[in-house]
N, C-alpha and C positions, 0 to 999 in steps of 0.2 A: 690432501683433503683434511679439513679441520675435524677435530674430535667433536662429537655432538655437545659435550659439556662446554667447549670453547664457544660454540655458536650461541648457546643459551646463557653464557656467562655475562655477555654484554646486555645491560638493561634495555637498550633500545631494540636490539634484535629479539630479545625475549618478549618484549611487549608486542612487536610486530607479529611474532608467532602466536601470541595469545589472541590478538585481534583476528588473525586469519583462522584460528581454530574454530571460531563460530561461523565462518563462511567466507566466501570470496568477496573481495573489495576492490574497487577501482584505485589506481595509483594515487589519484587526487585526494581521495578520502584518507588513505593511509598517510600521505604527506601531511595533510591538515591535522589529523588526530595526533600523530607522533610529534610533529613540529610544535604543536601547542603544549602537549604534556611534558616534553623534555626541553622546551625552549631552544631548539636547534633549527638550523636552516633546512629548507626543503632539499637542498643538494646533499646535506648530511644524511637525511632520511633515504634519499636515492642511493647513496653509497652503501648503507646497510642493506637495502633491498637487493642491490647488486651482489653483495656478499652472499645473501641467502639464496639468490637465484643461482649463482656460480657453484654453491655447495649442494645444490639439489634439495634445498629445504622448501622452496616455493617454485611454482611454475607460473608462467604468464600466458594468459589467453586473451584473445580479442573480445572486447565487450560487444555483444550482439546489438544492444540498444544504441551504443555510440561507437561506431567502427574505429574512430581515431583514438579511443581510450583503451587502456589495457586493464585486465582484471588479474589480481594476484590471488593464487590459490595455494594453500598449504598442502604439501605432498605427504601422503600417508606413509611413504617409505621412510621419510625422515623420522617420523614418530616411532617407527619400528627400530631404526638405528639408535634413537635415544633410549628406547626401552631396553634394547640389547646392552647398551652401555651401563644402564642402571642395574640390569641383571648381572653383569660382570662384577659390578661393585658389591652387589649382594653376595655373590659367590666368594669374593674375598672376605666379606664380613663373616660368612659362615665358617671360614677357616681360621678365624682369629684365635689368639691365645685365650685359654679359659673356657673354650667350648668343649663339647663332647669329643671333637676330633683331636684336640690338644696338640696341635702342631703349628708350625709357622706357616704363614701364607706362601703359596707357591708363585713366586714372581722373581725375576732376575734381581740379584743384589745390586744396590747402587754402587757405582764406583767410588772409591775413597777420594776425598778431596786431595789435590796435590799438596805435598808438604813443601814448606818454604825453607830456604836455606837459613841457617841461624844468622841472626843480626848481631852486629857488633854493639857494644855498649853505646847508649845514646850520647855519652860524653866523648865518644871516640876512643882511640887506643889509650889516650892519657888516663881515662877513667878505669881502664882494665889493668893497669900496672900492678904486677904482683899476683894476678889471678890467671888461672888457666881457663880457657873457654873453648868449647868444641868448635867454635867458629873460626879459630885462628890455627893456622898450620905451622906456627913457629915452634922450634924446639924449646923445651923448657931450659932455662938458664938463669944465672944470677941477674938480678935487676941492677941497672946502673945507678 
């Protein structure tokens, strides 16, 4: 399941959510409005609607006036999930440094990036003559 922020991060999906926030709309109207505003194909709009439907952001109902048409409706549960995600962000904000709590946020530490093995000199071994480098496992000895 996608995070609510991922769902609203895409401008097309965010606009679909905004349009549906004012009420239900038939798929044809959504296709026309979004395709025109974003200069994308109707199939691209359908792709975004499918994502929103699969993620539980919208539901589809049969249009009573036109039985062959479908109405898209914004699901209120998604708005609650989005509100919870924003609330979690505010909880982290309240724990930031410099506040009355004065402690680090409580979240798992990021793993350290993998360290790379030392590289040889860009000129190859010839450019390293007479120098010790942690990347070479040769015993120190006189140079020829």
